[in-house]
C-alpha positions in Angstrom: -11.1 -2.8 35.7 -12.9 -4.8 33.2 -12.7 -4.2 29.2 -15.9 -2.7 28.9 -15.0 -0.4 31.6 -11.7 0.2 29.7 -13.7 1.0 26.2 -15.7 2.9 28.3 -13.0 5.6 29.2 -11.0 5.6 25.7 -14.5 6.6 24.6 -15.1 9.7 26.7 -12.9 12.0 24.6 -15.7 11.2 21.5 -15.1 11.1 18.0 -12.2 14.0 18.6 -10.8 12.0 20.7 -10.2 9.2 17.6 -9.4 11.4 15.1 -5.8 13.6 14.3 -4.8 15.8 11.5 -3.5 14.2 8.6 -1.3 17.4 7.3 2.2 18.4 9.3 2.0 22.0 10.1 4.8 24.3 9.0 6.5 23.7 12.6 7.0 20.4 12.2 10.2 18.7 11.3 11.0 15.6 8.6 11.2 13.1 10.9 15.0 11.6 10.9 16.4 9.1 12.5 18.4 10.1 16.0 20.9 7.7 17.2 19.9 5.8 20.2 16.5 7.1 20.0 13.3 5.0 18.3 12.5 6.6 15.3 8.4 7.6 15.5 6.6 5.3 13.1 3.4 6.7 10.6 0.7 4.6 9.4 0.6 3.5 5.9 -2.3 1.4 4.1 -1.4 -0.3 1.4 -2.4 -4.0 -0.7 -0.3 -6.6 -1.4 -1.2 -10.0 -2.8 -2.2 -12.4 -0.3 0.6 -15.2 -1.0 3.5 -12.5 -0.4 1.3 -11.6 3.0 1.1 -15.0 3.8 4.7 -16.2 3.1 5.5 -12.8 5.4 3.8 -13.7 8.3 4.7 -17.5 8.5 8.3 -16.0 8.3 7.7 -13.1 11.2 5.9 -15.9 13.4 9.5 -18.6 12.8 11.8 -15.6 14.1 9.4 -14.4 16.4 9.6 -11.1 15.1 6.2 -8.8 14.1 4.9 -8.6 10.9 6.3 -4.6 10.9 9.4 -5.5 11.8 9.6 -8.2 8.5 8.0 -5.4 6.5 10.6 -3.0 7.9 13.7 -5.1 7.4 12.6 -5.6 3.8 12.0 -2.1 3.1 15.0 -1.3 4.3 17.3 -3.9 2.7 15.3 -2.9 -0.4 16.3 0.8 0.2 20.2 0.3 0.5 20.4 -2.3 -2.5 18.7 0.8 -4.7 20.6 3.6 -3.7 18.7 5.6 -1.4 
C-alpha cells in the first residue's frame, strides 16, 4: 500500500476523525503516573527562544534521544529542584 493509499484510508473518517474533545469529561480521572506503565502523554504548544530550541535539538541528537524526551527530562528536573 502506497503513501497516497494510506492517506486516503486515514481521511475516510472525515473531519470528525481528526477532531477530539479538548475538555475532560467529569468521569475522567486525573492522570497519575503508574509505576511500570507508560504515563499518558498530552500535547502542548508553547513558544521558546530559537537559540534554546536549537541547542536542545542538538543535545537530543548527540544523546540519541528525541526532543520530547529532552524537554520531559528538563521539566522533571526543574520540578524536582523547585519542590513540586
